[in-house]
Rosetta silent file (secondary structure, phi, psi, omega in degrees, C-alpha in Angstrom):
SEQUENCE: MSVLLHISASPRGLASHSRRVARQFIGHLQTMDAPALQIVERDLVAQPLPYPDCSFVDAMLTPEMQRTADQTQALALSERLIAELECADTLLIDTPMHNFTVPAALKAWIDHVVRIGRSFRSTREGKVGLLRDRPVFIVIACGGPVPEPPTATGQVDFLTPYLRYVLATIGLRNVSVLRLTGLSRGETALAQADADAAGWIEAATADWKRTTWSAAT
SCORE:     score description
SCORE:     0.000 S_00000001
   1 L     0.000  137.167  178.026   93.997  110.439  146.654 S_00000001
   2 E  -104.383  138.213 -177.281   90.301  109.581  146.834 S_00000001
   3 E  -111.006  128.240  175.368   87.668  112.283  146.228 S_00000001
   4 E  -113.074  121.423  175.113   84.275  112.321  147.973 S_00000001
   5 E   -92.734  119.469 -177.342   81.611  114.674  146.608 S_00000001
   6 E  -108.594  113.999  178.758   79.213  115.658  149.409 S_00000001
   7 E  -102.986  121.798  179.158   75.823  117.014  148.325 S_00000001
   8 E  -115.941  135.575 -174.072   73.720  118.590  151.095 S_00000001
   9 L  -128.030    0.470 -177.691   70.084  119.570  150.560 S_00000001
  10 L   -81.980  135.621  176.883   68.557  120.288  153.973 S_00000001
  11 L   -81.638    0.917 -171.087   67.538  123.899  154.719 S_00000001
  12 L   -91.627    2.162  175.923   67.859  123.295  158.487 S_00000001
  13 H    58.115 -132.480 -176.878   71.613  123.843  158.785 S_00000001
  14 H   -66.805  -17.590  177.989   73.137  122.540  162.008 S_00000001
  15 H   -82.739   -3.802 -176.071   69.696  121.340  163.166 S_00000001
  16 L   -76.130  127.192  176.771   69.482  118.940  160.219 S_00000001
  17 H   -69.386  -40.464 -178.238   69.559  115.244  161.109 S_00000001
  18 H   -66.321  -40.132  177.320   70.646  114.209  157.614 S_00000001
  19 H   -64.368  -41.281 -177.974   73.551  116.684  157.622 S_00000001
  20 H   -61.751  -45.920 -179.006   74.628  115.543  161.086 S_00000001
  21 H   -68.070  -37.487  176.935   74.761  111.870  160.108 S_00000001
  22 H   -61.653  -41.027  177.455   76.560  112.693  156.859 S_00000001
  23 H   -64.247  -38.785  177.398   79.216  114.573  158.855 S_00000001
  24 H   -63.177  -40.746  179.075   79.562  111.577  161.166 S_00000001
  25 H   -62.902  -46.335  178.536   80.029  109.304  158.169 S_00000001
  26 H   -61.724  -43.822  177.919   82.731  111.560  156.708 S_00000001
  27 H   -59.146  -39.095  178.723   84.446  111.768  160.092 S_00000001
  28 H   -64.117  -42.112  177.406   84.434  107.988  160.329 S_00000001
  29 H   -62.651  -40.236 -175.234   86.080  107.709  156.928 S_00000001
  30 H   -71.832  -20.944  178.842   88.707  110.275  157.879 S_00000001
  31 H   -85.194   -9.047 -179.727   89.704  108.395  161.034 S_00000001
  32 L   -75.156  155.032  173.076   90.485  105.238  159.075 S_00000001
  33 L   -78.806   75.313 -170.670   94.003  104.300  158.071 S_00000001
  34 L  -121.895  165.071  171.320   93.026  105.104  154.506 S_00000001
  35 L   -58.421  158.060 -178.955   94.515  106.898  151.505 S_00000001
  36 L   -53.144  133.201 -177.853   94.137  110.679  151.640 S_00000001
  37 E  -113.628  117.850  176.857   90.472  111.627  151.289 S_00000001
  38 E   -96.153  126.876 -179.561   89.579  114.924  149.636 S_00000001
  39 E  -101.682  123.439  174.406   86.108  116.237  150.481 S_00000001
  40 E  -108.029  116.186 -175.985   84.339  118.405  147.897 S_00000001
  41 E   -97.303  132.278  169.916   81.328  120.132  149.469 S_00000001
  42 E  -130.956  104.146 -179.491   78.314  121.335  147.500 S_00000001
  43 E   -93.156  109.009 -174.917   75.680  122.864  149.755 S_00000001
  44 L   -76.266   -7.039  176.458   72.541  123.256  147.650 S_00000001
  45 L   -98.149  -45.270  177.758   70.954  125.562  150.229 S_00000001
  46 L   -65.897  -34.942  178.199   73.894  127.880  150.901 S_00000001
  47 L  -128.939   76.216 -175.967   74.534  128.058  147.149 S_00000001
  48 L   -64.492  145.421  179.433   71.194  127.255  145.466 S_00000001
  49 L   -91.126  146.444  174.356   71.239  126.262  141.816 S_00000001
  50 L   -70.995  148.785  175.073   69.038  127.964  139.226 S_00000001
  51 L   -74.918  142.774  176.852   66.279  125.865  137.749 S_00000001
  52 L   -56.594  133.541 -178.933   66.833  124.888  134.106 S_00000001
  53 L  -112.736 -169.111 -176.406   65.109  127.415  131.861 S_00000001
  54 H   -61.300  -40.777 -179.252   64.170  127.592  128.184 S_00000001
  55 H   -65.638  -36.201  176.568   67.720  128.423  127.077 S_00000001
  56 H   -62.654  -48.769 -177.447   69.048  125.423  128.995 S_00000001
  57 H   -64.582  -44.225  178.853   66.532  123.054  127.399 S_00000001
  58 H   -60.248  -43.247 -179.978   67.100  124.406  123.893 S_00000001
  59 H   -66.909  -41.035 -179.615   70.881  124.055  124.298 S_00000001
  60 H   -61.108  -37.297 -176.755   70.586  120.562  125.764 S_00000001
  61 L   -86.472   -1.796  177.301   68.515  119.401  122.796 S_00000001
  62 L   -95.368  130.065  177.504   70.903  120.918  120.251 S_00000001
  63 L   -53.429  141.960 -173.106   73.777  118.658  119.086 S_00000001
  64 H   -52.733  -44.083 -176.087   77.046  119.800  120.638 S_00000001
  65 H   -70.365  -13.276 -178.707   78.716  120.690  117.318 S_00000001
  66 H  -103.628    0.390 -176.453   75.732  122.880  116.356 S_00000001
  67 L   -73.518  142.189  172.904   75.479  124.918  119.567 S_00000001
  68 L   -78.466  171.179  177.032   75.961  128.656  119.510 S_00000001
  69 H   -61.386  -38.725  178.365   78.196  130.423  122.007 S_00000001
  70 H   -64.881  -38.641  179.383   75.096  131.417  123.994 S_00000001
  71 H   -68.487  -39.115  175.776   73.891  127.815  124.081 S_00000001
  72 H   -60.956  -41.333  178.511   77.280  126.618  125.271 S_00000001
  73 H   -65.995  -34.651  179.889   77.137  129.221  128.026 S_00000001
  74 H   -63.440  -24.529 -179.452   73.629  128.081  128.977 S_00000001
  75 L  -102.063    5.558 -174.070   75.072  124.637  129.758 S_00000001
  76 H   -62.016  -44.667  179.187   78.227  125.883  131.502 S_00000001
  77 H   -64.777  -43.591  177.188   76.950  125.300  135.039 S_00000001
  78 H   -57.195  -42.252  178.926   75.635  121.868  134.096 S_00000001
  79 H   -61.683  -42.263  179.792   79.070  121.028  132.669 S_00000001
  80 H   -64.298  -41.749 -178.547   80.782  122.081  135.909 S_00000001
  81 H   -68.136  -40.213  178.074   78.410  120.006  138.035 S_00000001
  82 H   -67.213  -41.351  177.924   78.791  116.922  135.839 S_00000001
  83 H   -62.434  -38.835  176.797   82.580  117.328  135.808 S_00000001
  84 H   -59.913  -42.219  178.802   82.500  117.614  139.609 S_00000001
  85 H   -69.390  -40.824 -179.699   80.590  114.345  139.737 S_00000001
  86 H   -62.752  -33.234 -177.787   82.896  112.656  137.222 S_00000001
  87 H   -77.627  -15.648 -176.154   85.954  113.518  139.324 S_00000001
  88 L   -82.009  139.295  173.545   84.480  111.989  142.481 S_00000001
  89 L   -89.242  -21.224 -179.628   85.277  108.438  143.552 S_00000001
  90 E  -141.061  142.786  175.556   82.420  108.496  146.067 S_00000001
  91 E  -118.599  127.913  175.690   79.122  110.384  146.191 S_00000001
  92 E  -120.910  124.071  178.133   77.436  111.241  149.502 S_00000001
  93 E  -119.563  126.072  168.957   73.988  112.847  149.481 S_00000001
  94 E  -116.248  133.810 -172.594   72.172  114.000  152.611 S_00000001
  95 E  -154.080  146.480  167.993   68.616  115.162  152.142 S_00000001
  96 E   -82.319  164.540  168.427   65.290  115.560  153.906 S_00000001
  97 L   -94.188  120.706  177.010   62.098  114.073  152.511 S_00000001
  98 E  -113.286  118.421  178.612   59.808  116.909  151.426 S_00000001
  99 L    51.889   45.241  173.112   56.219  115.999  150.611 S_00000001
 100 L    77.242    2.822 -177.145   57.171  112.339  150.174 S_00000001
 101 E  -150.027 -157.998 -174.039   59.997  112.982  147.684 S_00000001
 102 L   -75.413  144.939  173.364   63.125  115.060  146.947 S_00000001
 103 L   -69.292  159.662 -176.477   63.340  118.731  148.008 S_00000001
 104 H   -59.433  -36.552 -178.409   63.461  121.326  145.242 S_00000001
 105 H   -61.447  -42.592  179.499   67.138  122.118  145.895 S_00000001
 106 H   -72.153  -36.620  178.746   68.180  118.531  145.217 S_00000001
 107 H   -62.444  -36.372  177.962   65.871  118.228  142.209 S_00000001
 108 H   -62.692  -43.152  177.321   67.594  121.243  140.637 S_00000001
 109 H   -60.620  -44.826  179.097   70.981  119.511  140.992 S_00000001
 110 H   -58.989  -43.384 -177.240   69.551  116.344  139.452 S_00000001
 111 H   -66.643  -23.347  176.680   68.135  118.300  136.516 S_00000001
 112 H   -83.680  -32.959 -174.454   71.582  119.756  135.809 S_00000001
 113 H   -96.263  -19.751  177.410   73.548  116.486  136.002 S_00000001
 114 L   -95.306   93.397 -169.314   71.041  114.099  134.376 S_00000001
 115 L  -132.828  124.608 -178.452   71.415  115.337  130.811 S_00000001
 116 E   -60.819  137.268  179.760   70.762  113.525  127.567 S_00000001
 117 L    81.724   -8.829 -179.269   73.853  113.121  125.406 S_00000001
 118 L  -120.203  -55.040  178.061   76.137  114.018  128.318 S_00000001
 119 L  -107.464  -10.904  170.767   75.473  111.809  131.334 S_00000001
 120 E  -153.119  158.384  173.368   73.158  109.344  129.574 S_00000001
 121 E  -123.741  153.016 -179.392   72.133  108.414  126.051 S_00000001
 122 E   -99.581  129.631  179.289   68.773  107.225  124.822 S_00000001
 123 E  -127.753  173.741  177.277   68.582  103.947  122.898 S_00000001
 124 L   -63.644  -26.427 -179.431   65.835  101.668  121.634 S_00000001
 125 L   -89.357   -2.248 -179.324   66.424   99.495  124.685 S_00000001
 126 E   122.911 -173.865 -177.725   66.161  102.445  127.070 S_00000001
 127 E   -78.588  140.332 -179.702   68.477  104.983  128.670 S_00000001
 128 E  -121.779  122.991 -179.823   72.155  104.059  129.100 S_00000001
 129 E   -69.274  143.228 -178.896   74.292  105.792  131.715 S_00000001
 130 L  -107.751   -3.741  178.344   77.523  107.392  130.539 S_00000001
 131 L   -96.514  148.201  177.829   79.181  107.903  133.941 S_00000001
 132 L   -69.974  147.353  177.784   81.318  105.271  135.626 S_00000001
 133 L   -73.300  151.216  175.142   79.770  103.549  138.605 S_00000001
 134 L  -162.834  163.874 -177.943   81.130  104.320  142.054 S_00000001
 135 L   -61.066  133.534  176.078   79.869  104.036  145.669 S_00000001
 136 E  -123.637  126.955  178.557   76.898  106.287  146.426 S_00000001
 137 E  -119.406  130.037 -175.743   75.719  106.817  150.013 S_00000001
 138 E  -126.068  127.064  175.572   72.417  108.570  150.732 S_00000001
 139 E  -111.085  121.369 -176.867   71.157  109.760  154.131 S_00000001
 140 E  -117.473  131.788  177.240   67.442  110.618  154.204 S_00000001
 141 E  -111.993  128.377 -178.733   65.660  112.319  157.098 S_00000001
 142 L  -124.355  128.293  179.912   61.869  111.961  157.463 S_00000001
 143 L   -68.747  -38.264 -178.727   59.848  113.777  160.086 S_00000001
 144 L  -101.740  176.333  178.841   57.020  111.247  160.082 S_00000001
 145 L   -73.910  141.576  176.743   56.896  107.453  160.052 S_00000001
 146 L  -130.405   82.597 -173.603   57.572  105.674  156.763 S_00000001
 147 L   -71.038  151.602  172.957   56.712  102.019  157.413 S_00000001
 148 L  -124.842  120.995   -2.089   57.925   99.128  155.279 S_00000001
 149 L   -73.087  164.992 -178.026   55.829   97.762  153.748 S_00000001
 150 L   -57.837  147.395  176.810   53.577  100.854  153.378 S_00000001
 151 L  -121.610  172.061 -178.074   50.451  101.015  155.525 S_00000001
 152 L   -66.759  -26.875 -175.885   47.221  102.984  155.259 S_00000001
 153 L  -102.407   -9.476 -177.413   48.340  105.425  157.988 S_00000001
 154 L   -95.005  161.686  176.172   52.033  105.774  157.126 S_00000001
 155 L   -71.693  153.422  174.827   53.773  108.008  154.634 S_00000001
 156 L  -100.500  133.878 -179.657   54.803  106.604  151.258 S_00000001
 157 L   -92.275  102.139  172.255   58.456  106.968  150.296 S_00000001
 158 L   -93.672  -11.669 -175.246   58.742  108.149  146.689 S_00000001
 159 H   -70.745  -52.142 -175.474   62.196  109.625  147.382 S_00000001
 160 H   -60.724  -52.684  179.687   64.275  106.447  147.730 S_00000001
 161 H   -63.555  -33.022  178.238   63.067  104.630  144.599 S_00000001
 162 H   -64.596  -48.049 -179.600   63.270  107.858  142.602 S_00000001
 163 H   -61.947  -42.469  178.160   66.876  108.524  143.614 S_00000001
 164 H   -59.905  -43.556 -176.326   67.882  104.934  142.878 S_00000001
 165 H   -69.078  -46.638 -174.891   66.232  105.092  139.450 S_00000001
 166 H   -71.394  -33.984  176.259   67.523  108.501  138.380 S_00000001
 167 H   -69.870  -38.176  176.292   71.088  107.774  139.540 S_00000001
 168 H   -62.803  -30.858  179.440   71.042  104.442  137.723 S_00000001
 169 H   -58.738  -33.818 -179.587   69.995  106.342  134.595 S_00000001
 170 L   -99.110    4.402  173.644   73.403  108.042  134.507 S_00000001
 171 L   110.176    0.662 -177.278   75.312  104.902  135.516 S_00000001
 172 L   -97.913  103.311 -174.109   75.401  105.068  139.338 S_00000001
 173 L  -115.958  -14.737 -177.965   74.037  101.777  140.626 S_00000001
 174 L   -87.499   77.607 -169.391   76.122  101.019  143.726 S_00000001
 175 E  -114.412  129.232  174.405   73.769  102.847  146.106 S_00000001
 176 E  -117.497  130.144 -173.587   73.439  102.461  149.882 S_00000001
 177 E  -121.676  132.141  168.501   70.552  104.283  151.619 S_00000001
 178 E  -111.338  121.206  179.343   69.968  105.157  155.261 S_00000001
 179 E  -114.516  113.634  179.086   66.423  106.338  155.913 S_00000001
 180 E   -97.132  121.725 -172.269   65.815  107.923  159.319 S_00000001
 181 L  -120.327  160.934  176.564   62.088  108.110  160.068 S_00000001
 182 L    65.674   28.901 -172.698   59.775  109.574  162.688 S_00000001
 183 L   -70.910  -13.945  176.532   62.278  112.272  163.628 S_00000001
 184 L   -98.106   11.487 -173.046   59.530  114.636  164.808 S_00000001
 185 L  -103.940   20.742  172.377   58.019  111.982  167.082 S_00000001
 186 L   104.220 -179.155 -171.894   60.081  112.507  170.240 S_00000001
 187 H   -65.246  -35.446  179.990   63.161  111.248  172.037 S_00000001
 188 H   -63.013  -43.944  178.388   62.478  107.549  171.530 S_00000001
 189 H   -65.052  -38.426  179.068   62.349  107.954  167.760 S_00000001
 190 H   -66.095  -40.225  178.115   65.496  110.085  167.817 S_00000001
 191 H   -63.295  -40.415  178.082   67.341  107.484  169.875 S_00000001
 192 H   -65.286  -39.583  178.459   66.314  104.786  167.412 S_00000001
 193 H   -63.261  -40.924  178.637   67.473  106.957  164.531 S_00000001
 194 H   -63.458  -40.160  178.924   70.867  107.457  166.188 S_00000001
 195 H   -65.969  -43.288  178.280   71.217  103.703  166.674 S_00000001
 196 H   -61.893  -40.083 -179.029   70.237  103.036  163.057 S_00000001
 197 H   -65.493  -43.076 -179.094   72.729  105.664  161.890 S_00000001
 198 H   -61.200  -44.346  178.625   75.580  104.197  163.925 S_00000001
 199 H   -64.901  -40.330 -179.746   75.001  100.718  162.492 S_00000001
 200 H   -66.430  -41.047 -179.568   74.696  102.046  158.948 S_00000001
 201 H   -61.259  -42.164  178.234   77.868  104.104  159.247 S_00000001
 202 H   -61.630  -47.312 -178.838   79.849  101.051  160.331 S_00000001
 203 H   -67.538  -41.793 -178.483   78.516   98.955  157.457 S_00000001
 204 H   -66.980  -38.009  178.038   78.833  101.762  154.892 S_00000001
 205 H   -63.870  -42.801  178.384   82.403  102.510  155.961 S_00000001
 206 H   -63.300  -39.949  178.472   83.358   98.856  155.568 S_00000001
 207 H   -66.773  -42.010  177.803   81.743   98.792  152.137 S_00000001
 208 H   -60.598  -45.536 -179.318   83.525  102.019  151.131 S_00000001
 209 H   -61.484  -45.157 -178.939   86.869  100.647  152.291 S_00000001
 210 H   -65.212  -44.964 -176.033   86.393   97.394  150.398 S_00000001
 211 H   -74.085  -46.458 -174.785   85.196   99.046  147.206 S_00000001
 212 H   -72.600  -43.075 -178.388   87.454  102.095  147.139 S_00000001
 213 H   -69.589  -37.518  179.169   90.657  100.421  148.252 S_00000001
 214 H   -66.875  -32.796  179.431   90.207   97.469  145.892 S_00000001
 215 H   -71.535  -25.364 -177.495   89.669   99.883  142.996 S_00000001
 216 H   -84.639  -11.956 -177.660   92.899  101.682  143.894 S_00000001
 217 L  -103.620    0.000    0.000   95.027   98.516  143.829 S_00000001
């Protein structure tokens, strides 16, 4: 059995473009003649995570063998989220772009799973990820245009490079990104986004099949 962890961060529910495309991607995987696929859903809006507080930081910076019972409890949620990620063979994230970068709900999840001494270690040569690599698929929805390369009038995308960098920090480097842009700019932009999504889903599904099935044999 293959496990897919689906992280959703849009507050727009059924009106969310990123959630809709993520559901289409999952549906496409489920229609394949593939090994059984278990979907683990974590909706960061329906079940928002607390932001790390002082007790979390103090516990994180204390060596594991020296932690008190209270410090261990302060990291309990982080442990569950990291374990959830460790058990997944595939990670799917759907998220809007908020103010050019990640929404607060997704940042809270990142702050719980990117943890020194647990999901990465710090060395003289830099940070080394402690989690095994596996396919990561990210669907990003942007209301305005995000041209490539950036222009004077277009938005700058700080979200995509940030997610690639922070996921690589914990060992996740096999990342495929679909960025849907201009979604508030009318029917033409929406039609283009749907076409881009359909092409990406086909390519991402083929990549998932090749990577996941080869790892299982």
